[in-house]
mmCIF file of the C-alpha atoms, coordinates in Angstrom:
data_MODEL
# 
_entry.id   MODEL 
# 
loop_
_atom_site.group_PDB 
_atom_site.id 
_atom_site.type_symbol 
_atom_site.label_atom_id 
_atom_site.label_alt_id 
_atom_site.label_comp_id 
_atom_site.label_asym_id 
_atom_site.label_entity_id 
_atom_site.label_seq_id 
_atom_site.pdbx_PDB_ins_code 
_atom_site.Cartn_x 
_atom_site.Cartn_y 
_atom_site.Cartn_z 
_atom_site.occupancy 
_atom_site.B_iso_or_equiv 
_atom_site.pdbx_formal_charge 
_atom_site.auth_seq_id 
_atom_site.auth_comp_id 
_atom_site.auth_asym_id 
_atom_site.auth_atom_id 
_atom_site.pdbx_PDB_model_num 
ATOM 1  C CA . UNK A 1 1  ? -5.760  18.813  19.180  1.00 0.00 ? 1  UNK A CA 1 
ATOM 2  C CA . UNK A 1 2  ? -8.490  19.820  17.156  1.00 0.00 ? 2  UNK A CA 1 
ATOM 3  C CA . UNK A 1 3  ? -10.682 16.158  16.767  1.00 0.00 ? 3  UNK A CA 1 
ATOM 4  C CA . UNK A 1 4  ? -12.492 17.578  13.491  1.00 0.00 ? 4  UNK A CA 1 
ATOM 5  C CA . UNK A 1 5  ? -9.237  18.431  12.609  1.00 0.00 ? 5  UNK A CA 1 
ATOM 6  C CA . UNK A 1 6  ? -7.241  15.006  13.220  1.00 0.00 ? 6  UNK A CA 1 
ATOM 7  C CA . UNK A 1 7  ? -10.115 13.848  11.403  1.00 0.00 ? 7  UNK A CA 1 
ATOM 8  C CA . UNK A 1 8  ? -9.559  16.279  8.130   1.00 0.00 ? 8  UNK A CA 1 
ATOM 9  C CA . UNK A 1 9  ? -5.671  14.937  8.049   1.00 0.00 ? 9  UNK A CA 1 
ATOM 10 C CA . UNK A 1 10 ? -6.594  11.765  8.342   1.00 0.00 ? 10 UNK A CA 1 
ATOM 11 C CA . UNK A 1 11 ? -9.329  11.714  5.611   1.00 0.00 ? 11 UNK A CA 1 
ATOM 12 C CA . UNK A 1 12 ? -7.475  13.581  3.065   1.00 0.00 ? 12 UNK A CA 1 
ATOM 13 C CA . UNK A 1 13 ? -4.538  10.922  3.656   1.00 0.00 ? 13 UNK A CA 1 
ATOM 14 C CA . UNK A 1 14 ? -6.599  8.458   2.421   1.00 0.00 ? 14 UNK A CA 1 
ATOM 15 C CA . UNK A 1 15 ? -8.702  10.390  -0.046  1.00 0.00 ? 15 UNK A CA 1 
ATOM 16 C CA . UNK A 1 16 ? -6.201  7.889   -2.876  1.00 0.00 ? 16 UNK A CA 1 
ATOM 17 C CA . UNK A 1 17 ? -8.669  5.093   -1.786  1.00 0.00 ? 17 UNK A CA 1 
ATOM 18 C CA . UNK A 1 18 ? -11.703 6.626   -3.269  1.00 0.00 ? 18 UNK A CA 1 
ATOM 19 C CA . UNK A 1 19 ? -10.187 6.112   -6.954  1.00 0.00 ? 19 UNK A CA 1 
ATOM 20 C CA . UNK A 1 20 ? -8.407  3.279   -6.168  1.00 0.00 ? 20 UNK A CA 1 
ATOM 21 C CA . UNK A 1 21 ? -9.164  0.278   -8.859  1.00 0.00 ? 21 UNK A CA 1 
ATOM 22 C CA . UNK A 1 22 ? -9.427  -2.581  -6.014  1.00 0.00 ? 22 UNK A CA 1 
ATOM 23 C CA . UNK A 1 23 ? -12.160 -0.184  -4.813  1.00 0.00 ? 23 UNK A CA 1 
ATOM 24 C CA . UNK A 1 24 ? -15.173 -3.274  -4.547  1.00 0.00 ? 24 UNK A CA 1 
ATOM 25 C CA . UNK A 1 25 ? -13.010 -5.590  -6.062  1.00 0.00 ? 25 UNK A CA 1 
ATOM 26 C CA . UNK A 1 26 ? -12.689 -8.873  -4.607  1.00 0.00 ? 26 UNK A CA 1 
ATOM 27 C CA . UNK A 1 27 ? -10.080 -8.314  -1.524  1.00 0.00 ? 27 UNK A CA 1 
ATOM 28 C CA . UNK A 1 28 ? -9.922  -11.993 -0.860  1.00 0.00 ? 28 UNK A CA 1 
ATOM 29 C CA . UNK A 1 29 ? -7.869  -11.578 -4.337  1.00 0.00 ? 29 UNK A CA 1 
ATOM 30 C CA . UNK A 1 30 ? -5.243  -8.703  -2.393  1.00 0.00 ? 30 UNK A CA 1 
ATOM 31 C CA . UNK A 1 31 ? -5.516  -11.458 0.820   1.00 0.00 ? 31 UNK A CA 1 
ATOM 32 C CA . UNK A 1 32 ? -4.377  -14.583 -0.888  1.00 0.00 ? 32 UNK A CA 1 
ATOM 33 C CA . UNK A 1 33 ? -3.672  -17.405 0.900   1.00 0.00 ? 33 UNK A CA 1 
ATOM 34 C CA . UNK A 1 34 ? 0.624   -18.511 1.218   1.00 0.00 ? 34 UNK A CA 1 
ATOM 35 C CA . UNK A 1 35 ? 0.897   -19.563 -2.225  1.00 0.00 ? 35 UNK A CA 1 
ATOM 36 C CA . UNK A 1 36 ? -1.405  -18.725 -3.444  1.00 0.00 ? 36 UNK A CA 1 
ATOM 37 C CA . UNK A 1 37 ? -1.413  -16.586 -7.133  1.00 0.00 ? 37 UNK A CA 1 
ATOM 38 C CA . UNK A 1 38 ? -1.110  -13.042 -6.886  1.00 0.00 ? 38 UNK A CA 1 
ATOM 39 C CA . UNK A 1 39 ? -1.269  -12.324 -10.368 1.00 0.00 ? 39 UNK A CA 1 
ATOM 40 C CA . UNK A 1 40 ? -4.925  -10.669 -10.530 1.00 0.00 ? 40 UNK A CA 1 
ATOM 41 C CA . UNK A 1 41 ? -4.056  -8.526  -7.262  1.00 0.00 ? 41 UNK A CA 1 
ATOM 42 C CA . UNK A 1 42 ? -0.760  -7.704  -9.263  1.00 0.00 ? 42 UNK A CA 1 
ATOM 43 C CA . UNK A 1 43 ? -3.010  -6.936  -12.879 1.00 0.00 ? 43 UNK A CA 1 
ATOM 44 C CA . UNK A 1 44 ? -5.708  -4.555  -10.904 1.00 0.00 ? 44 UNK A CA 1 
ATOM 45 C CA . UNK A 1 45 ? -3.327  -2.655  -9.189  1.00 0.00 ? 45 UNK A CA 1 
ATOM 46 C CA . UNK A 1 46 ? -1.013  -2.277  -12.482 1.00 0.00 ? 46 UNK A CA 1 
ATOM 47 C CA . UNK A 1 47 ? -3.184  0.098   -13.881 1.00 0.00 ? 47 UNK A CA 1 
ATOM 48 C CA . UNK A 1 48 ? -4.128  2.083   -11.152 1.00 0.00 ? 48 UNK A CA 1 
ATOM 49 C CA . UNK A 1 49 ? -3.563  5.764   -10.498 1.00 0.00 ? 49 UNK A CA 1 
ATOM 50 C CA . UNK A 1 50 ? -3.365  5.890   -7.531  1.00 0.00 ? 50 UNK A CA 1 
ATOM 51 C CA . UNK A 1 51 ? -0.552  2.693   -6.598  1.00 0.00 ? 51 UNK A CA 1 
ATOM 52 C CA . UNK A 1 52 ? 1.797   4.520   -5.559  1.00 0.00 ? 52 UNK A CA 1 
ATOM 53 C CA . UNK A 1 53 ? 0.178   6.473   -2.602  1.00 0.00 ? 53 UNK A CA 1 
ATOM 54 C CA . UNK A 1 54 ? -1.645  3.003   -1.707  1.00 0.00 ? 54 UNK A CA 1 
ATOM 55 C CA . UNK A 1 55 ? 1.983   1.423   -1.879  1.00 0.00 ? 55 UNK A CA 1 
ATOM 56 C CA . UNK A 1 56 ? 3.781   4.640   0.418   1.00 0.00 ? 56 UNK A CA 1 
ATOM 57 C CA . UNK A 1 57 ? 1.005   4.152   2.229   1.00 0.00 ? 57 UNK A CA 1 
ATOM 58 C CA . UNK A 1 58 ? 1.613   0.036   3.031   1.00 0.00 ? 58 UNK A CA 1 
ATOM 59 C CA . UNK A 1 59 ? 5.265   1.029   3.237   1.00 0.00 ? 59 UNK A CA 1 
ATOM 60 C CA . UNK A 1 60 ? 4.865   4.157   6.044   1.00 0.00 ? 60 UNK A CA 1 
ATOM 61 C CA . UNK A 1 61 ? 1.772   2.079   7.908   1.00 0.00 ? 61 UNK A CA 1 
ATOM 62 C CA . UNK A 1 62 ? 4.110   -1.512  8.108   1.00 0.00 ? 62 UNK A CA 1 
ATOM 63 C CA . UNK A 1 63 ? 1.246   -3.211  6.102   1.00 0.00 ? 63 UNK A CA 1 
ATOM 64 C CA . UNK A 1 64 ? 2.584   -6.790  6.866   1.00 0.00 ? 64 UNK A CA 1 
ATOM 65 C CA . UNK A 1 65 ? 0.050   -8.903  4.856   1.00 0.00 ? 65 UNK A CA 1 
ATOM 66 C CA . UNK A 1 66 ? -1.709  -8.716  1.237   1.00 0.00 ? 66 UNK A CA 1 
ATOM 67 C CA . UNK A 1 67 ? -0.639  -6.891  -2.328  1.00 0.00 ? 67 UNK A CA 1 
ATOM 68 C CA . UNK A 1 68 ? -0.551  -2.965  -1.433  1.00 0.00 ? 68 UNK A CA 1 
ATOM 69 C CA . UNK A 1 69 ? 0.769   -0.868  -4.268  1.00 0.00 ? 69 UNK A CA 1 
ATOM 70 C CA . UNK A 1 70 ? 1.251   -3.755  -6.645  1.00 0.00 ? 70 UNK A CA 1 
ATOM 71 C CA . UNK A 1 71 ? 3.423   -5.316  -4.735  1.00 0.00 ? 71 UNK A CA 1 
ATOM 72 C CA . UNK A 1 72 ? 4.051   -8.546  -2.097  1.00 0.00 ? 72 UNK A CA 1 
ATOM 73 C CA . UNK A 1 73 ? 5.129   -7.906  1.427   1.00 0.00 ? 73 UNK A CA 1 
ATOM 74 C CA . UNK A 1 74 ? 8.234   -9.437  0.654   1.00 0.00 ? 74 UNK A CA 1 
ATOM 75 C CA . UNK A 1 75 ? 8.518   -6.993  -2.183  1.00 0.00 ? 75 UNK A CA 1 
ATOM 76 C CA . UNK A 1 76 ? 7.774   -3.638  0.215   1.00 0.00 ? 76 UNK A CA 1 
ATOM 77 C CA . UNK A 1 77 ? 10.154  -5.132  2.827   1.00 0.00 ? 77 UNK A CA 1 
ATOM 78 C CA . UNK A 1 78 ? 13.067  -5.148  -0.033  1.00 0.00 ? 78 UNK A CA 1 
ATOM 79 C CA . UNK A 1 79 ? 12.370  -1.652  -0.421  1.00 0.00 ? 79 UNK A CA 1 
ATOM 80 C CA . UNK A 1 80 ? 12.061  -0.423  3.543   1.00 0.00 ? 80 UNK A CA 1 
ATOM 81 C CA . UNK A 1 81 ? 15.399  -2.057  3.588   1.00 0.00 ? 81 UNK A CA 1 
ATOM 82 C CA . UNK A 1 82 ? 16.592  -0.045  1.358   1.00 0.00 ? 82 UNK A CA 1 
ATOM 83 C CA . UNK A 1 83 ? 15.686  3.175   2.505   1.00 0.00 ? 83 UNK A CA 1 
ATOM 84 C CA . UNK A 1 84 ? 16.784  2.554   5.888   1.00 0.00 ? 84 UNK A CA 1 
ATOM 85 C CA . UNK A 1 85 ? 20.192  1.936   4.358   1.00 0.00 ? 85 UNK A CA 1 
ATOM 86 C CA . UNK A 1 86 ? 20.013  5.169   2.436   1.00 0.00 ? 86 UNK A CA 1 
ATOM 87 C CA . UNK A 1 87 ? 18.957  6.546   5.313   1.00 0.00 ? 87 UNK A CA 1 
ATOM 88 C CA . UNK A 1 88 ? 21.793  5.519   7.416   1.00 0.00 ? 88 UNK A CA 1 
ATOM 89 C CA . UNK A 1 89 ? 24.323  6.132   4.406   1.00 0.00 ? 89 UNK A CA 1 
ATOM 90 C CA . UNK A 1 90 ? 22.767  9.790   4.181   1.00 0.00 ? 90 UNK A CA 1 
ATOM 91 C CA . UNK A 1 91 ? 22.208  10.676  7.928   1.00 0.00 ? 91 UNK A CA 1 
# 
């Protein structure tokens, strides 16, 4: 595969990150210690125009930590589980 083509595909897939509200924010907000509040991170995500892209990225890539698209790993796990159930029922 042409590496330039691969790089173009990769950067296109991640182009949404340039518009993310969290860009430049304290990343510790999005990767809190166990039991710490996620309220501030979720508030930043709530007003973000690319939160759906971010959430889909995290679900697709299997991100296990942090707040992505306004959701915690537990919330994303529920979505993955529901998608798997739906895929089995329709497939």
